[in-house]
PQR file of N, CA, C, O and H, with PARSE charges and radii, in Angstrom:
ATOM      1  N   MET A   1       2.802 -27.075  16.721 -0.4000 1.5000
ATOM      2  CA  MET A   1       1.475 -26.492  16.577 -0.0000 2.0000
ATOM      3  C   MET A   1       1.396 -25.140  17.285  0.5500 1.7000
ATOM      4  O   MET A   1       0.646 -24.256  16.873 -0.5500 1.4000
ATOM      5  N   GLN A   2       2.162 -24.996  18.333 -0.4000 1.5000
ATOM      6  CA  GLN A   2       2.151 -23.740  19.076 -0.0000 2.0000
ATOM      7  C   GLN A   2       2.695 -22.601  18.215  0.5500 1.7000
ATOM      8  O   GLN A   2       2.184 -21.483  18.274 -0.5500 1.4000
ATOM      9  H   GLN A   2       2.772 -25.714  18.668  0.4000 1.0000
ATOM     10  N   ILE A   3       3.719 -22.873  17.422 -0.4000 1.5000
ATOM     11  CA  ILE A   3       4.281 -21.831  16.550 -0.0000 2.0000
ATOM     12  C   ILE A   3       3.253 -21.410  15.501  0.5500 1.7000
ATOM     13  O   ILE A   3       3.160 -20.232  15.158 -0.5500 1.4000
ATOM     14  H   ILE A   3       4.134 -23.781  17.373  0.4000 1.0000
ATOM     15  N   PHE A   4       2.489 -22.364  14.996 -0.4000 1.5000
ATOM     16  CA  PHE A   4       1.442 -22.052  14.021 -0.0000 2.0000
ATOM     17  C   PHE A   4       0.454 -21.053  14.605  0.5500 1.7000
ATOM     18  O   PHE A   4       0.138 -20.054  13.959 -0.5500 1.4000
ATOM     19  H   PHE A   4       2.564 -23.321  15.274  0.4000 1.0000
ATOM     20  N   TRP A   5      -0.036 -21.302  15.807 -0.4000 1.5000
ATOM     21  CA  TRP A   5      -1.027 -20.407  16.410 -0.0000 2.0000
ATOM     22  C   TRP A   5      -0.433 -19.048  16.770  0.5500 1.7000
ATOM     23  O   TRP A   5      -1.118 -18.028  16.695 -0.5500 1.4000
ATOM     24  H   TRP A   5       0.221 -22.114  16.332  0.4000 1.0000
ATOM     25  N   LEU A   6       0.838 -19.033  17.160 -0.4000 1.5000
ATOM     26  CA  LEU A   6       1.494 -17.748  17.401 -0.0000 2.0000
ATOM     27  C   LEU A   6       1.604 -16.939  16.115  0.5500 1.7000
ATOM     28  O   LEU A   6       1.411 -15.723  16.124 -0.5500 1.4000
ATOM     29  H   LEU A   6       1.396 -19.861  17.221  0.4000 1.0000
ATOM     30  N   THR A   7       1.908 -17.600  15.029 -0.4000 1.5000
ATOM     31  CA  THR A   7       2.009 -16.926  13.735 -0.0000 2.0000
ATOM     32  C   THR A   7       0.647 -16.399  13.290  0.5500 1.7000
ATOM     33  O   THR A   7       0.534 -15.257  12.844 -0.5500 1.4000
ATOM     34  H   THR A   7       2.064 -18.588  15.022  0.4000 1.0000
ATOM     35  N   VAL A   8      -0.373 -17.225  13.410 -0.4000 1.5000
ATOM     36  CA  VAL A   8      -1.730 -16.791  13.053 -0.0000 2.0000
ATOM     37  C   VAL A   8      -2.139 -15.604  13.910  0.5500 1.7000
ATOM     38  O   VAL A   8      -2.712 -14.642  13.399 -0.5500 1.4000
ATOM     39  H   VAL A   8      -0.281 -18.153  13.772  0.4000 1.0000
ATOM     40  N   GLY A   9      -1.856 -15.657  15.190 -0.4000 1.5000
ATOM     41  CA  GLY A   9      -2.193 -14.550  16.086 -0.0000 2.0000
ATOM     42  C   GLY A   9      -1.446 -13.279  15.733  0.5500 1.7000
ATOM     43  O   GLY A   9      -2.021 -12.191  15.747 -0.5500 1.4000
ATOM     44  H   GLY A   9      -1.390 -16.438  15.605  0.4000 1.0000
ATOM     45  N   PHE A  10      -0.161 -13.415  15.415 -0.4000 1.5000
ATOM     46  CA  PHE A  10       0.645 -12.249  15.040 -0.0000 2.0000
ATOM     47  C   PHE A  10       0.080 -11.568  13.800  0.5500 1.7000
ATOM     48  O   PHE A  10      -0.093 -10.350  13.775 -0.5500 1.4000
ATOM     49  H   PHE A  10       0.306 -14.299  15.403  0.4000 1.0000
ATOM     50  N   PHE A  11      -0.206 -12.361  12.776 -0.4000 1.5000
ATOM     51  CA  PHE A  11      -0.746 -11.774  11.554 -0.0000 2.0000
ATOM     52  C   PHE A  11      -2.150 -11.213  11.770  0.5500 1.7000
ATOM     53  O   PHE A  11      -2.511 -10.205  11.162 -0.5500 1.4000
ATOM     54  H   PHE A  11      -0.066 -13.351  12.796  0.4000 1.0000
ATOM     55  N   GLY A  12      -2.931 -11.842  12.611 -0.4000 1.5000
ATOM     56  CA  GLY A  12      -4.260 -11.324  12.930 -0.0000 2.0000
ATOM     57  C   GLY A  12      -4.183  -9.969  13.605  0.5500 1.7000
ATOM     58  O   GLY A  12      -4.935  -9.056  13.264 -0.5500 1.4000
ATOM     59  H   GLY A  12      -2.638 -12.661  13.104  0.4000 1.0000
ATOM     60  N   VAL A  13      -3.281  -9.835  14.556 -0.4000 1.5000
ATOM     61  CA  VAL A  13      -3.099  -8.546  15.244 -0.0000 2.0000
ATOM     62  C   VAL A  13      -2.597  -7.491  14.268  0.5500 1.7000
ATOM     63  O   VAL A  13      -3.059  -6.351  14.304 -0.5500 1.4000
ATOM     64  H   VAL A  13      -2.670 -10.577  14.834  0.4000 1.0000
ATOM     65  N   ALA A  14      -1.655  -7.853  13.392 -0.4000 1.5000
ATOM     66  CA  ALA A  14      -1.130  -6.906  12.410 -0.0000 2.0000
ATOM     67  C   ALA A  14      -2.235  -6.428  11.470  0.5500 1.7000
ATOM     68  O   ALA A  14      -2.315  -5.237  11.169 -0.5500 1.4000
ATOM     69  H   ALA A  14      -1.279  -8.779  13.363  0.4000 1.0000
ATOM     70  N   MET A  15      -3.082  -7.338  11.006 -0.4000 1.5000
ATOM     71  CA  MET A  15      -4.177  -6.953  10.110 -0.0000 2.0000
ATOM     72  C   MET A  15      -5.191  -6.084  10.831  0.5500 1.7000
ATOM     73  O   MET A  15      -5.729  -5.146  10.243 -0.5500 1.4000
ATOM     74  H   MET A  15      -3.016  -8.305  11.251  0.4000 1.0000
ATOM     75  N   ALA A  16      -5.460  -6.380  12.091 -0.4000 1.5000
ATOM     76  CA  ALA A  16      -6.402  -5.568  12.865 -0.0000 2.0000
ATOM     77  C   ALA A  16      -5.870  -4.148  13.043  0.5500 1.7000
ATOM     78  O   ALA A  16      -6.629  -3.186  12.933 -0.5500 1.4000
ATOM     79  H   ALA A  16      -5.023  -7.142  12.569  0.4000 1.0000
ATOM     80  N   ILE A  17      -4.598  -4.013  13.313 -0.4000 1.5000
ATOM     81  CA  ILE A  17      -3.996  -2.690  13.469 -0.0000 2.0000
ATOM     82  C   ILE A  17      -4.076  -1.910  12.162  0.5500 1.7000
ATOM     83  O   ILE A  17      -4.382  -0.718  12.173 -0.5500 1.4000
ATOM     84  H   ILE A  17      -3.981  -4.795  13.403  0.4000 1.0000
ATOM     85  N   MET A  18      -3.804  -2.571  11.033 -0.4000 1.5000
ATOM     86  CA  MET A  18      -3.908  -1.887   9.734 -0.0000 2.0000
ATOM     87  C   MET A  18      -5.344  -1.476   9.445  0.5500 1.7000
ATOM     88  O   MET A  18      -5.579  -0.387   8.921 -0.5500 1.4000
ATOM     89  H   MET A  18      -3.556  -3.540  11.024  0.4000 1.0000
ATOM     90  N   ALA A  19      -6.299  -2.322   9.776 -0.4000 1.5000
ATOM     91  CA  ALA A  19      -7.712  -2.000   9.534 -0.0000 2.0000
ATOM     92  C   ALA A  19      -8.145  -0.816  10.385  0.5500 1.7000
ATOM     93  O   ALA A  19      -8.869   0.058   9.909 -0.5500 1.4000
ATOM     94  H   ALA A  19      -6.108  -3.207  10.202  0.4000 1.0000
ATOM     95  N   ILE A  20      -7.719  -0.781  11.612 -0.4000 1.5000
ATOM     96  CA  ILE A  20      -8.055   0.346  12.490 -0.0000 2.0000
ATOM     97  C   ILE A  20      -7.423   1.627  11.950  0.5500 1.7000
ATOM     98  O   ILE A  20      -8.054   2.684  11.964 -0.5500 1.4000
ATOM     99  H   ILE A  20      -7.130  -1.491  11.999  0.4000 1.0000
ATOM    100  N   GLY A  21      -6.201   1.537  11.482 -0.4000 1.5000
ATOM    101  CA  GLY A  21      -5.531   2.712  10.916 -0.0000 2.0000
ATOM    102  C   GLY A  21      -6.261   3.270   9.708  0.5500 1.7000
ATOM    103  O   GLY A  21      -6.393   4.487   9.573 -0.5500 1.4000
ATOM    104  H   GLY A  21      -5.689   0.678  11.470  0.4000 1.0000
ATOM    105  N   VAL A  22      -6.737   2.398   8.827 -0.4000 1.5000
ATOM    106  CA  VAL A  22      -7.479   2.848   7.649 -0.0000 2.0000
ATOM    107  C   VAL A  22      -8.806   3.460   8.069  0.5500 1.7000
ATOM    108  O   VAL A  22      -9.213   4.484   7.520 -0.5500 1.4000
ATOM    109  H   VAL A  22      -6.630   1.410   8.937  0.4000 1.0000
ATOM    110  N   ALA A  23      -9.483   2.852   9.027 -0.4000 1.5000
ATOM    111  CA  ALA A  23     -10.775   3.359   9.476 -0.0000 2.0000
ATOM    112  C   ALA A  23     -10.632   4.714  10.162  0.5500 1.7000
ATOM    113  O   ALA A  23     -11.480   5.587   9.975 -0.5500 1.4000
ATOM    114  H   ALA A  23      -9.152   2.020   9.473  0.4000 1.0000
ATOM    115  N   VAL A  24      -9.590   4.902  10.944 -0.4000 1.5000
ATOM    116  CA  VAL A  24      -9.409   6.150  11.689 -0.0000 2.0000
ATOM    117  C   VAL A  24      -9.008   7.294  10.767  0.5500 1.7000
ATOM    118  O   VAL A  24      -9.512   8.408  10.913 -0.5500 1.4000
ATOM    119  H   VAL A  24      -8.901   4.193  11.096  0.4000 1.0000
ATOM    120  N   THR A  25      -8.103   7.036   9.814 -0.4000 1.5000
ATOM    121  CA  THR A  25      -7.633   8.111   8.939 -0.0000 2.0000
ATOM    122  C   THR A  25      -8.625   8.445   7.840  0.5500 1.7000
ATOM    123  O   THR A  25      -8.618   9.564   7.327 -0.5500 1.4000
ATOM    124  H   THR A  25      -7.693   6.131   9.695  0.4000 1.0000
ATOM    125  N   GLY A  26      -9.480   7.498   7.466 -0.4000 1.5000
ATOM    126  CA  GLY A  26     -10.467   7.751   6.420 -0.0000 2.0000
ATOM    127  C   GLY A  26      -9.884   7.795   5.021  0.5500 1.7000
ATOM    128  O   GLY A  26     -10.582   8.177   4.082 -0.5500 1.4000
ATOM    129  H   GLY A  26      -9.486   6.589   7.883  0.4000 1.0000
ATOM    130  N   LYS A  27      -8.630   7.418   4.852 -0.4000 1.5000
ATOM    131  CA  LYS A  27      -8.009   7.426   3.531 -0.0000 2.0000
ATOM    132  C   LYS A  27      -8.408   6.173   2.762  0.5500 1.7000
ATOM    133  O   LYS A  27      -8.613   5.110   3.347 -0.5500 1.4000
ATOM    134  H   LYS A  27      -8.063   7.107   5.614  0.4000 1.0000
ATOM    135  N   GLU A  28      -8.516   6.313   1.446 -0.4000 1.5000
ATOM    136  CA  GLU A  28      -8.784   5.159   0.605 -0.0000 2.0000
ATOM    137  C   GLU A  28      -7.486   4.382   0.388  0.5500 1.7000
ATOM    138  O   GLU A  28      -6.400   4.960   0.342 -0.5500 1.4000
ATOM    139  H   GLU A  28      -8.350   7.177   0.970  0.4000 1.0000
ATOM    140  N   LEU A  29      -7.618   3.088   0.259 -0.4000 1.5000
ATOM    141  CA  LEU A  29      -6.450   2.280  -0.052 -0.0000 2.0000
ATOM    142  C   LEU A  29      -6.010   2.560  -1.482  0.5500 1.7000
ATOM    143  O   LEU A  29      -6.844   2.782  -2.359 -0.5500 1.4000
ATOM    144  H   LEU A  29      -8.500   2.619   0.297  0.4000 1.0000
ATOM    145  N   GLN A  30      -4.713   2.550  -1.715 -0.4000 1.5000
ATOM    146  CA  GLN A  30      -4.176   2.822  -3.040 -0.0000 2.0000
ATOM    147  C   GLN A  30      -3.255   1.695  -3.464  0.5500 1.7000
ATOM    148  O   GLN A  30      -2.616   1.035  -2.644 -0.5500 1.4000
ATOM    149  H   GLN A  30      -4.036   2.370  -1.002  0.4000 1.0000
ATOM    150  N   GLY A  31      -3.211   1.499  -4.755 -0.4000 1.5000
ATOM    151  CA  GLY A  31      -2.286   0.523  -5.310 -0.0000 2.0000
ATOM    152  C   GLY A  31      -0.866   1.052  -5.270  0.5500 1.7000
ATOM    153  O   GLY A  31      -0.642   2.205  -4.901 -0.5500 1.4000
ATOM    154  H   GLY A  31      -3.731   2.035  -5.421  0.4000 1.0000
ATOM    155  N   SER A  32       0.075   0.240  -5.637 -0.4000 1.5000
ATOM    156  CA  SER A  32       1.474   0.643  -5.570 -0.0000 2.0000
ATOM    157  C   SER A  32       1.805   1.750  -6.557  0.5500 1.7000
ATOM    158  O   SER A  32       2.807   2.444  -6.386 -0.5500 1.4000
ATOM    159  H   SER A  32      -0.107  -0.697  -5.936  0.4000 1.0000
ATOM    160  N   CYS A  33       0.984   1.931  -7.586 -0.4000 1.5000
ATOM    161  CA  CYS A  33       1.253   2.979  -8.576 -0.0000 2.0000
ATOM    162  C   CYS A  33       0.357   4.195  -8.361  0.5500 1.7000
ATOM    163  O   CYS A  33       0.277   5.044  -9.248 -0.5500 1.4000
ATOM    164  H   CYS A  33       0.170   1.367  -7.725  0.4000 1.0000
ATOM    165  N   GLY A  34      -0.310   4.310  -7.234 -0.4000 1.5000
ATOM    166  CA  GLY A  34      -1.113   5.479  -6.943 -0.0000 2.0000
ATOM    167  C   GLY A  34      -2.603   5.255  -7.008  0.5500 1.7000
ATOM    168  O   GLY A  34      -3.372   6.148  -6.656 -0.5500 1.4000
ATOM    169  H   GLY A  34      -0.244   3.620  -6.513  0.4000 1.0000
ATOM    170  N   GLY A  35      -3.029   4.103  -7.443 -0.4000 1.5000
ATOM    171  CA  GLY A  35      -4.450   3.799  -7.487 -0.0000 2.0000
ATOM    172  C   GLY A  35      -5.109   4.243  -8.775  0.5500 1.7000
ATOM    173  O   GLY A  35      -4.443   4.724  -9.692 -0.5500 1.4000
ATOM    174  H   GLY A  35      -2.403   3.377  -7.729  0.4000 1.0000
ATOM    175  N   VAL A  36      -6.415   4.080  -8.842 -0.4000 1.5000
ATOM    176  CA  VAL A  36      -7.178   4.356 -10.062 -0.0000 2.0000
ATOM    177  C   VAL A  36      -7.245   5.848 -10.349  0.5500 1.7000
ATOM    178  O   VAL A  36      -7.302   6.248 -11.511 -0.5500 1.4000
ATOM    179  H   VAL A  36      -6.956   3.689  -8.098  0.4000 1.0000
ATOM    180  N   LYS A  37      -7.238   6.658  -9.335 -0.4000 1.5000
ATOM    181  CA  LYS A  37      -7.391   8.103  -9.520 -0.0000 2.0000
ATOM    182  C   LYS A  37      -6.202   8.740 -10.249  0.5500 1.7000
ATOM    183  O   LYS A  37      -6.350   9.800 -10.855 -0.5500 1.4000
ATOM    184  H   LYS A  37      -7.191   6.332  -8.390  0.4000 1.0000
ATOM    185  N   LYS A  38      -5.049   8.116 -10.196 -0.4000 1.5000
ATOM    186  CA  LYS A  38      -3.844   8.734 -10.724 -0.0000 2.0000
ATOM    187  C   LYS A  38      -3.286   7.924 -11.891  0.5500 1.7000
ATOM    188  O   LYS A  38      -2.239   7.291 -11.757 -0.5500 1.4000
ATOM    189  H   LYS A  38      -4.929   7.254  -9.702  0.4000 1.0000
ATOM    190  N   CYS A  39      -3.959   7.936 -13.010 -0.4000 1.5000
ATOM    191  CA  CYS A  39      -3.421   7.279 -14.194 -0.0000 2.0000
ATOM    192  C   CYS A  39      -2.219   8.076 -14.690  0.5500 1.7000
ATOM    193  O   CYS A  39      -2.235   9.306 -14.664 -0.5500 1.4000
ATOM    194  H   CYS A  39      -4.810   8.450 -13.119  0.4000 1.0000
ATOM    195  N   LEU A  40      -1.206   7.400 -15.128 -0.4000 1.5000
ATOM    196  CA  LEU A  40      -0.006   8.062 -15.629 -0.0000 2.0000
ATOM    197  C   LEU A  40      -0.347   8.978 -16.795  0.5500 1.7000
ATOM    198  O   LEU A  40       0.262  10.033 -16.973 -0.5500 1.4000
ATOM    199  H   LEU A  40      -1.193   6.400 -15.150  0.4000 1.0000
ATOM    200  N   CYS A  41      -1.342   8.554 -17.594 -0.4000 1.5000
ATOM    201  CA  CYS A  41      -1.706   9.367 -18.751 -0.0000 2.0000
ATOM    202  C   CYS A  41      -2.246  10.732 -18.324  0.5500 1.7000
ATOM    203  O   CYS A  41      -2.033  11.716 -19.032 -0.5500 1.4000
ATOM    204  H   CYS A  41      -1.837   7.697 -17.449  0.4000 1.0000
ATOM    205  N   GLU A  42      -2.925  10.815 -17.209 -0.4000 1.5000
ATOM    206  CA  GLU A  42      -3.438  12.098 -16.739 -0.0000 2.0000
ATOM    207  C   GLU A  42      -2.314  12.965 -16.180  0.5500 1.7000
ATOM    208  O   GLU A  42      -2.320  14.183 -16.354 -0.5500 1.4000
ATOM    209  H   GLU A  42      -3.098  10.015 -16.634  0.4000 1.0000
ATOM    210  N   LEU A  43      -1.365  12.344 -15.519 -0.4000 1.5000
ATOM    211  CA  LEU A  43      -0.265  13.105 -14.938 -0.0000 2.0000
ATOM    212  C   LEU A  43       0.637  13.701 -16.007  0.5500 1.7000
ATOM    213  O   LEU A  43       1.218  14.768 -15.810 -0.5500 1.4000
ATOM    214  H   LEU A  43      -1.361  11.354 -15.378  0.4000 1.0000
ATOM    215  N   THR A  44       0.758  13.010 -17.145 -0.4000 1.5000
ATOM    216  CA  THR A  44       1.616  13.497 -18.220 -0.0000 2.0000
ATOM    217  C   THR A  44       0.877  14.357 -19.225  0.5500 1.7000
ATOM    218  O   THR A  44       1.502  14.943 -20.108 -0.5500 1.4000
ATOM    219  H   THR A  44       0.286  12.143 -17.305  0.4000 1.0000
ATOM    220  N   GLY A  45      -0.460  14.448 -19.111 -0.4000 1.5000
ATOM    221  CA  GLY A  45      -1.230  15.272 -20.017 -0.0000 2.0000
ATOM    222  C   GLY A  45      -1.586  14.584 -21.325  0.5500 1.7000
ATOM    223  O   GLY A  45      -2.090  15.236 -22.239 -0.5500 1.4000
ATOM    224  H   GLY A  45      -0.968  13.972 -18.393  0.4000 1.0000
ATOM    225  N   ARG A  46      -1.342  13.303 -21.438 -0.4000 1.5000
ATOM    226  CA  ARG A  46      -1.668  12.561 -22.658 -0.0000 2.0000
ATOM    227  C   ARG A  46      -3.128  12.123 -22.626  0.5500 1.7000
ATOM    228  O   ARG A  46      -3.787  12.150 -21.587 -0.5500 1.4000
ATOM    229  H   ARG A  46      -0.933  12.773 -20.695  0.4000 1.0000
ATOM    230  N   GLU A  47      -3.610  11.719 -23.802 -0.4000 1.5000
ATOM    231  CA  GLU A  47      -4.977  11.219 -23.897 -0.0000 2.0000
ATOM    232  C   GLU A  47      -5.102   9.912 -23.114  0.5500 1.7000
ATOM    233  O   GLU A  47      -4.172   9.106 -23.077 -0.5500 1.4000
ATOM    234  H   GLU A  47      -3.075  11.697 -24.646  0.4000 1.0000
ATOM    235  N   LEU A  48      -6.256   9.717 -22.495 -0.4000 1.5000
ATOM    236  CA  LEU A  48      -6.478   8.507 -21.712 -0.0000 2.0000
ATOM    237  C   LEU A  48      -6.523   7.281 -22.612  0.5500 1.7000
ATOM    238  O   LEU A  48      -7.349   7.221 -23.522 -0.5500 1.4000
ATOM    239  H   LEU A  48      -7.011  10.372 -22.526  0.4000 1.0000
ATOM    240  N   PRO A  49      -5.656   6.304 -22.379 -0.5600 1.5000
ATOM    241  CA  PRO A  49      -5.767   5.058 -23.147  0.2800 2.0000
ATOM    242  C   PRO A  49      -6.972   4.256 -22.656  0.5500 1.7000
ATOM    243  O   PRO A  49      -7.566   4.572 -21.625 -0.5500 1.4000
ATOM    244  N   ASP A  50      -7.315   3.235 -23.396 -0.4000 1.5000
ATOM    245  CA  ASP A  50      -8.490   2.429 -23.054 -0.0000 2.0000
ATOM    246  C   ASP A  50      -8.390   1.830 -21.653  0.5500 1.7000
ATOM    247  O   ASP A  50      -9.395   1.731 -20.949 -0.5500 1.4000
ATOM    248  H   ASP A  50      -6.832   2.978 -24.233  0.4000 1.0000
ATOM    249  N   ALA A  51      -7.201   1.435 -21.249 -0.4000 1.5000
ATOM    250  CA  ALA A  51      -7.042   0.820 -19.929 -0.0000 2.0000
ATOM    251  C   ALA A  51      -7.417   1.804 -18.823  0.5500 1.7000
ATOM    252  O   ALA A  51      -8.099   1.426 -17.871 -0.5500 1.4000
ATOM    253  H   ALA A  51      -6.384   1.515 -21.821  0.4000 1.0000
ATOM    254  N   CYS A  52      -6.987   3.047 -18.934 -0.4000 1.5000
ATOM    255  CA  CYS A  52      -7.321   4.046 -17.915 -0.0000 2.0000
ATOM    256  C   CYS A  52      -8.812   4.354 -17.930  0.5500 1.7000
ATOM    257  O   CYS A  52      -9.428   4.524 -16.878 -0.5500 1.4000
ATOM    258  H   CYS A  52      -6.433   3.354 -19.707  0.4000 1.0000
ATOM    259  N   LYS A  53      -9.391   4.425 -19.130 -0.4000 1.5000
ATOM    260  CA  LYS A  53     -10.824   4.706 -19.224 -0.0000 2.0000
ATOM    261  C   LYS A  53     -11.629   3.586 -18.580  0.5500 1.7000
ATOM    262  O   LYS A  53     -12.599   3.844 -17.867 -0.5500 1.4000
ATOM    263  H   LYS A  53      -8.891   4.287 -19.985  0.4000 1.0000
ATOM    264  N   GLU A  54     -11.231   2.346 -18.830 -0.4000 1.5000
ATOM    265  CA  GLU A  54     -11.945   1.208 -18.251 -0.0000 2.0000
ATOM    266  C   GLU A  54     -11.825   1.208 -16.729  0.5500 1.7000
ATOM    267  O   GLU A  54     -12.807   0.955 -16.032 -0.5500 1.4000
ATOM    268  H   GLU A  54     -10.444   2.136 -19.409  0.4000 1.0000
ATOM    269  N   LEU A  55     -10.643   1.488 -16.215 -0.4000 1.5000
ATOM    270  CA  LEU A  55     -10.452   1.544 -14.763 -0.0000 2.0000
ATOM    271  C   LEU A  55     -11.284   2.666 -14.151  0.5500 1.7000
ATOM    272  O   LEU A  55     -11.903   2.480 -13.103 -0.5500 1.4000
ATOM    273  H   LEU A  55      -9.845   1.694 -16.782  0.4000 1.0000
ATOM    274  N   ARG A  56     -11.303   3.815 -14.792 -0.4000 1.5000
ATOM    275  CA  ARG A  56     -12.064   4.956 -14.281 -0.0000 2.0000
ATOM    276  C   ARG A  56     -13.556   4.627 -14.254  0.5500 1.7000
ATOM    277  O   ARG A  56     -14.241   4.931 -13.278 -0.5500 1.4000
ATOM    278  H   ARG A  56     -10.800   3.966 -15.643  0.4000 1.0000
ATOM    279  N   GLU A  57     -14.064   4.006 -15.327 -0.4000 1.5000
ATOM    280  CA  GLU A  57     -15.481   3.651 -15.382 -0.0000 2.0000
ATOM    281  C   GLU A  57     -15.822   2.597 -14.336  0.5500 1.7000
ATOM    282  O   GLU A  57     -16.882   2.657 -13.713 -0.5500 1.4000
ATOM    283  H   GLU A  57     -13.507   3.759 -16.121  0.4000 1.0000
ATOM    284  N   ALA A  58     -14.925   1.630 -14.143 -0.4000 1.5000
ATOM    285  CA  ALA A  58     -15.173   0.588 -13.142 -0.0000 2.0000
ATOM    286  C   ALA A  58     -15.197   1.180 -11.742  0.5500 1.7000
ATOM    287  O   ALA A  58     -16.025   0.799 -10.915 -0.5500 1.4000
ATOM    288  H   ALA A  58     -14.064   1.581 -14.649  0.4000 1.0000
ATOM    289  N   ALA A  59     -14.284   2.117 -11.474 -0.4000 1.5000
ATOM    290  CA  ALA A  59     -14.244   2.750 -10.151 -0.0000 2.0000
ATOM    291  C   ALA A  59     -15.490   3.594  -9.918  0.5500 1.7000
ATOM    292  O   ALA A  59     -16.033   3.614  -8.813 -0.5500 1.4000
ATOM    293  H   ALA A  59     -13.611   2.427 -12.146  0.4000 1.0000
ATOM    294  N   ALA A  60     -15.944   4.290 -10.958 -0.4000 1.5000
ATOM    295  CA  ALA A  60     -17.147   5.109 -10.827 -0.0000 2.0000
ATOM    296  C   ALA A  60     -18.373   4.225 -10.579  0.5500 1.7000
ATOM    297  O   ALA A  60     -19.254   4.586  -9.799 -0.5500 1.4000
ATOM    298  H   ALA A  60     -15.503   4.274 -11.855  0.4000 1.0000
ATOM    299  N   ALA A  61     -18.424   3.077 -11.239 -0.4000 1.5000
ATOM    300  CA  ALA A  61     -19.558   2.181 -11.062 -0.0000 2.0000
ATOM    301  C   ALA A  61     -19.591   1.611  -9.633  0.5500 1.7000
ATOM    302  O   ALA A  61     -20.665   1.396  -9.071 -0.5500 1.4000
ATOM    303  H   ALA A  61     -17.708   2.784 -11.872  0.4000 1.0000
ATOM    304  N   LEU A  62     -18.420   1.372  -9.060 -0.4000 1.5000
ATOM    305  CA  LEU A  62     -18.358   0.853  -7.701 -0.0000 2.0000
ATOM    306  C   LEU A  62     -18.802   1.891  -6.684  0.5500 1.7000
ATOM    307  O   LEU A  62     -19.385   1.538  -5.658 -0.5500 1.4000
ATOM    308  H   LEU A  62     -17.548   1.547  -9.517  0.4000 1.0000
ATOM    309  N   LYS A  63     -18.540   3.154  -6.946 -0.4000 1.5000
ATOM    310  CA  LYS A  63     -18.916   4.203  -6.001 -0.0000 2.0000
ATOM    311  C   LYS A  63     -20.414   4.485  -6.027  0.5500 1.7000
ATOM    312  O   LYS A  63     -20.978   4.963  -5.043 -0.5500 1.4000
ATOM    313  H   LYS A  63     -18.066   3.441  -7.779  0.4000 1.0000
ATOM    314  N   ASP A  64     -21.049   4.190  -7.146 -0.4000 1.5000
ATOM    315  CA  ASP A  64     -22.504   4.452  -7.264 -0.0000 2.0000
ATOM    316  C   ASP A  64     -23.340   3.413  -6.627  0.5500 1.7000
ATOM    317  O   ASP A  64     -24.567   3.507  -6.651 -0.5500 1.4000
ATOM    318  H   ASP A  64     -20.590   3.801  -7.946  0.4000 1.0000
TER
END
């Protein structure tokens, strides 16, 4: 049981450090592919497919 609580404590401290880092830097969290702001279709100059349009609209709705 002691190892369980040490593990929980370790992960809790790690998450707290990450949260403080995000709060201090003011950067938005991004997905592994660059997040909603960077659709591949925009980077390549192609027309936005429906998936990118839906993501962009969903992100805009969340910010409002």
